[in-house]
PADREN-351970 format. One line per 10 residues: number of its first residue (from 0); their letters; for each residue z, x, y of C-alpha. Coordinates in steps of 0.001 Angstrom, whole numbers. Each point is the difference from the previous one (the first is absolute). Example, Ala and Ser with C-alpha at 12.3 -4.5 7.8 and 13.67 -1.06 7.14 Angstrom:
BEGIN
0 = AS = 7800:12300:-4500 | -660:1370:3440
//
This chain:
BEGIN
0 = MKTCRVLQFF = 119300:-71216:-70133 | -416:-2928:2384 | 3753:-707:43 | 573:3643:906 | -2336:-347:3006 | 1657:-3241:1095 | 3444:1587:-342 | -1181:3029:1972 | -1415:-2275:2720 | 3249:-1939:366
10 = LRLSFVLAVW = 2037:3200:-10 | -2145:1439:2787 | 126:-3295:1898 | 3788:-168:-220 | 282:3623:1133 | -2292:-570:2992 | 1815:-3181:993 | 3374:1740:-315 | -1170:2843:2200 | -1574:-2190:2677
20 = FLAVPFVPFW = 2649:-2713:91 | 3148:2028:-717 | -394:3706:727 | -2319:-86:3022 | 2042:-2587:1973 | 3338:1507:-1082 | -716:3461:1454 | -914:-1038:3599 | 2906:-2426:158 | 2467:2708:-950
30 = QCRLAFVRSF = -1688:2473:2320 | 560:-2390:2889 | 3539:-713:-1120 | 904:3688:-434 | -1575:937:3339 | 2907:-1639:1826 | 2805:1466:-2122 | 2375:2342:1851 | 1397:2031:-2891 | -633:818:-3631
40 = GEAQSLFLSH = 3179:-1848:-1029 | -1207:-3175:1694 | -3384:333:-1756 | 1718:473:-3348 | 2241:-3030:451 | -2981:-2075:1162 | -2019:1021:-3038 | 2856:-602:-2446 | 653:-3448:1452 | -3599:-987:-752
50 = ISTTVILTDC = -35:705:-3725 | -615:-3365:-1612 | -3130:-1730:-1197 | -18:-2792:2576 | 669:2330:2920 | -2738:2410:-1141 | -2480:-2869:-298 | 1071:-1258:3434 | -525:3500:1392 | -3455:31:-1585
60 = LHGLLLSSSI = -818:-3338:1609 | 1162:1253:3401 | -2026:3178:-518 | -3054:-2055:-892 | 399:-2011:3202 | 536:3187:2008 | -3043:1737:-1490 | -2270:-3009:410 | 1098:-560:3610 | -700:3657:803
70 = CFILLGAISL = -3446:-318:-1608 | -777:-3196:1913 | 1105:1547:3301 | -2202:3044:-608 | -2945:-2163:-1077 | 430:-2146:3120 | 83:3072:2243 | -3110:1429:-1657 | -1784:-3349:301 | 811:-213:3706
80 = WDYFRRLREL = -1157:3582:511 | -3292:-755:-1788 | -441:-3233:1974 | 415:1761:3366 | -2263:2858:-1138 | -2734:-2499:-878 | 446:-1796:3336 | -412:3328:1781 | -3150:752:-2031 | -1450:-3434:778
90 = GGQEEREDEG = 724:491:3688 | -1849:3318:-85 | -2988:-1592:-1725 | -228:-2736:2635 | -83:2636:2741 | -2758:1881:-1849 | -1988:-3211:-452 | 287:-704:3737 | -1267:3505:754 | -2855:-489:-2441
100 = ERNGAHAARR = -1016:-3229:1684 | 67:1660:3403 | -2024:2965:-1253 | -2394:-2293:-1800 | -549:-2076:3137 | -402:3166:2049 | -2515:1435:-2465 | -2002:-3246:4 | -561:300:3769 | -1643:3434:-281
110 = PAGQANRNLA = -3728:262:500 | -1956:114:-3235 | -1397:3518:504 | 3320:1693:724 | 1725:1874:-2820 | 3347:1715:-254 | -1386:3299:-1259 | -2319:2549:1498 | -3279:623:-1714 | -1159:3583:-532
120 = GEGNGT = -1226:1489:3253 | 1045:-2956:2136 | 2516:538:2772 | 1819:2910:-1596 | -1437:2630:2313 | -2500:1584:-2376
//
């Protein structure tokens, strides 16, 4: 029973590795390559010229590089966006802290008996 589980694990591992290192890079590379083809005949001749094990593995390697560079570019753009968003938030907090200090200093200069609210029957015309 244990050998069956180990065999199942290695089968699943080999399938996952094949998908992530062969199929996933192969598709974007050929999408980019076929995007610049002018006719169906040119696409067919291009595809037929790339049917060999070494060329397919080379295409997979190029696709892996293409996919990873796209991911790194997007991650870099998102990181920059988040960095500038946090800088903007920090700048807003500094302005609020400055206002708080000014209001706090202004409130400290008020006479002790003065309040911001009206008490019932005081100065509201009744």
